[in-house]
C-alpha positions as CSV (number, residue, x, y, z in Angstrom):
1,M,56.1,-39.2,46.3
2,T,57.5,-36.3,44.3
3,R,56.2,-32.7,44.2
4,E,54.8,-33.3,40.7
5,D,52.4,-35.9,42.3
6,D,51.1,-33.3,44.8
7,I,50.5,-30.3,42.5
8,N,49.6,-30.3,38.8
9,C,52.8,-29.3,36.9
10,S,50.7,-27.2,34.6
11,S,50.4,-24.6,37.4
12,K,53.0,-22.1,36.4
13,V,52.4,-19.3,38.9
14,V,51.5,-19.1,42.5
15,G,49.8,-15.7,43.1
16,C,50.8,-13.5,46.0
17,G,48.0,-11.5,47.7
18,V,47.7,-9.3,50.8
19,A,44.9,-9.1,53.3
20,V,44.3,-6.6,56.1
21,V,42.7,-7.1,59.5
22,V,41.3,-3.5,59.6
23,T,40.3,-2.6,63.2
24,H,38.2,0.0,64.8
25,R,36.9,0.1,68.4
26,Q,37.7,-3.5,69.1
27,Q,36.0,-4.7,65.9
28,V,37.3,-6.0,62.6
29,L,36.1,-5.2,59.1
30,F,34.7,-8.2,57.3
31,G,33.3,-8.3,53.7
32,K,30.6,-10.5,52.3
33,R,32.3,-11.9,49.3
34,K,30.0,-12.9,46.4
35,S,31.7,-16.2,45.7
36,V,29.0,-18.8,46.2
37,P,25.6,-19.1,44.4
38,D,22.8,-17.6,46.5
39,G,25.2,-16.7,49.4
40,F,28.5,-15.3,50.5
41,E,31.7,-16.0,52.2
42,W,33.3,-13.7,54.8
43,Q,36.6,-12.2,53.7
44,L,39.1,-9.5,54.8
45,P,39.9,-6.6,52.5
46,G,42.8,-7.4,50.2
47,G,43.9,-8.6,46.8
48,W,46.7,-9.2,44.5
49,M,50.1,-7.4,44.5
50,V,51.1,-5.7,41.3
51,P,54.7,-5.6,39.9
52,G,56.9,-3.0,41.5
53,E,54.9,-2.3,44.7
54,S,55.8,-3.3,48.2
55,V,53.6,-5.6,50.2
56,Q,52.7,-2.6,52.4
57,Q,51.8,-0.5,49.3
58,A,49.6,-3.4,48.0
59,A,47.8,-3.7,51.4
60,R,47.0,0.0,51.6
61,R,46.0,0.2,47.9
62,E,43.7,-2.8,48.1
63,V,42.0,-1.6,51.3
64,R,41.5,1.9,49.7
65,E,40.2,0.4,46.4
66,E,37.7,-2.0,48.1
67,T,36.5,0.1,51.1
68,G,37.5,3.7,50.6
69,L,39.4,3.6,53.9
70,Q,42.9,4.8,54.8
71,L,45.0,2.9,57.4
72,Q,47.3,3.8,60.2
73,E,50.5,1.8,60.8
74,L,50.5,-1.6,59.2
75,Q,51.9,-4.6,61.2
76,F,52.7,-7.8,59.5
77,V,50.9,-10.7,61.3
78,G,50.9,-13.8,59.2
79,I,50.9,-15.9,56.1
80,T,48.7,-18.6,54.6
81,N,49.3,-21.1,51.8
82,N,46.0,-21.3,49.9
83,V,45.5,-24.3,47.7
84,F,42.0,-24.0,46.3
85,T,42.6,-26.7,43.7
86,P,45.9,-28.1,42.2
87,D,45.7,-25.4,39.5
88,N,44.5,-22.5,41.8
89,H,47.2,-21.8,44.4
90,S,48.1,-18.5,46.2
91,I,50.0,-17.2,49.2
92,S,48.4,-14.5,51.4
93,L,50.4,-12.1,53.5
94,Y,48.4,-10.6,56.4
95,F,48.6,-7.2,58.1
96,E,46.7,-5.6,61.0
97,A,46.0,-1.9,60.9
98,E,43.7,0.5,62.7
99,C,41.3,2.4,60.4
100,A,42.3,6.1,60.0
101,D,39.0,7.4,58.6
102,F,36.0,5.3,59.9
103,G,33.4,7.4,58.2
104,A,34.8,6.9,54.7
105,L,33.7,3.2,54.5
106,K,31.9,2.2,51.3
107,V,31.4,-0.8,49.1
108,A,33.6,0.2,46.1
109,E,33.6,-3.1,44.3
110,S,30.0,-4.2,44.5
111,D,30.5,-6.9,41.8
112,K,32.8,-8.7,44.2
113,C,31.6,-7.8,47.7
114,E,28.0,-7.1,48.7
115,A,28.7,-5.4,52.1
116,W,31.4,-4.5,54.7
117,E,30.5,-5.0,58.4
118,W,32.3,-4.3,61.6
119,R,32.2,-7.4,63.8
120,C,34.0,-9.0,66.7
121,W,36.8,-11.3,65.4
122,S,35.5,-14.3,67.4
123,E,31.9,-14.1,66.1
124,V,32.8,-14.7,62.4
125,T,33.3,-18.5,62.3
126,E,31.3,-19.9,59.4
127,N,31.1,-19.3,55.7
128,L,34.8,-18.2,55.6
129,Y,36.7,-17.7,52.3
130,L,39.5,-20.2,52.3
131,P,42.4,-17.8,53.1
132,L,40.5,-16.3,56.0
133,R,39.6,-19.8,57.3
134,L,43.2,-20.9,57.2
135,F,44.3,-17.7,58.9
136,K,41.8,-18.1,61.7
137,Q,43.0,-21.7,62.2
138,T,46.5,-20.3,63.1
139,G,45.1,-18.9,66.4
140,Y,45.7,-15.3,65.4
141,R,43.7,-12.7,67.4
142,P,43.7,-9.0,66.8
143,F,44.4,-6.3,69.3
144,L,47.5,-7.9,70.8
145,S,50.2,-5.3,69.9
146,G,53.3,-5.8,71.9
147,L,52.4,-9.5,72.5
148,R,52.2,-10.4,68.8
149,G,53.9,-13.3,67.1
150,T,53.6,-14.2,63.4
151,Y,51.0,-16.7,62.5
152,F,51.5,-19.3,59.7
153,A,49.4,-21.8,57.9
154,I,51.8,-23.2,55.4
């Protein structure tokens, strides 16, 4: 089987996005993504990189644009290969960072996300947006600085 048999050749671009495991007081920030009719999927803050920015700049910008939050030091923690359909394929780069300004949290893109909630990493297990589901399947857990590896779902 050739690669052309696996993925539709009309797909010309694989998007590159970033996502951030934003932490505060042993909890993680999850968003309720408006992606399914009459419901939601849990997501992490993040989005697409734009030309000319570093992955760290993209991560900080996306978190600020979506949540109003600033971040402390970013730590790269993983990558997922997200094949939604043969024509919808992206790569997500994951970072972990402590929130620098907890009180600034807001829903800045209400057309995409209905709410942000601080939750324990282990309690969010259902209704996961595909990239988050793949990332959770890697075995990643937050709050392990110093013991951290890099987690892949490729």
